[in-house]
N, C-alpha and C positions, 0 to 999 in steps of 0.2 A: 201582396202581403201588407198587413197593417200592424200598427202597434196600439195596444190599449193598456191602460193602467188604472189601478185602484189604490186607495188608502185602505189598509186592512187592520182592524183593531183586534187585538188578542194574540198577535204574533209576538212571542217573547224569546224564543230560543231556536237553536238549530233544528230541533225535532219538528217544531212548527213549520219552519222553512221547508224542511224535507217533505213533510206531509203535503203541503200545498204544491210544491214542485212536482211530486210524483203524481198527484191527482191531475194537475193541468197537463203535464206531458203525456198522460195516457190518452188525451184527446188528439186524434190524428191531425186536426186542423191547427194545432199549436206547435210551433217549431222551436221556440226559445222562451225561457222564463227567467227574469231577473228579479230577485227579492232583496230588499234592503231592510233589515230588521230595525236599524236606527231610525230610518225615515218611515217605517211601517208601510212600505210601498211594494206593490207587485206590478211589474211591467212585463208584458208578453208580446211576442211577435206571432201573428196568426194569419190564416187565410182570410182574404177579404170578406168572405161570406160567413165568418164566425160570428155567432150571436153574443153580444156583450152580456145579455141577460143570462145566457147559458153558462158563461164563464163565471159570472158573479154568483149564480146559484151553486155552482160546483164548490166555490170557496166557502160560501155560507153553510153548505151541508156538512162541512168539516168542523163547524162550530165557531167560525170567525165571523165578524161583522164588517160590512163595507159601508162606511158613512158617505163616501163620495168617490166619483171617478176622477182620474187625473188626466190632464192634457199632456200628451206625449208626442 
């Protein structure tokens, strides 16, 4: 398992948080999602072979933007 994280712009409320969590947890390779609205961060635990680009694309398809990845 590995952890990856992103800064996510456009998250403003619990509905945004729920939307991202639901989308990410539908991926069988992702086991845990932590979202901090104040920090605008998404940190997830996933299988080692999970593509960072795939996760990033999943979030962007929901209408959010990712200016950068985070070190976790």
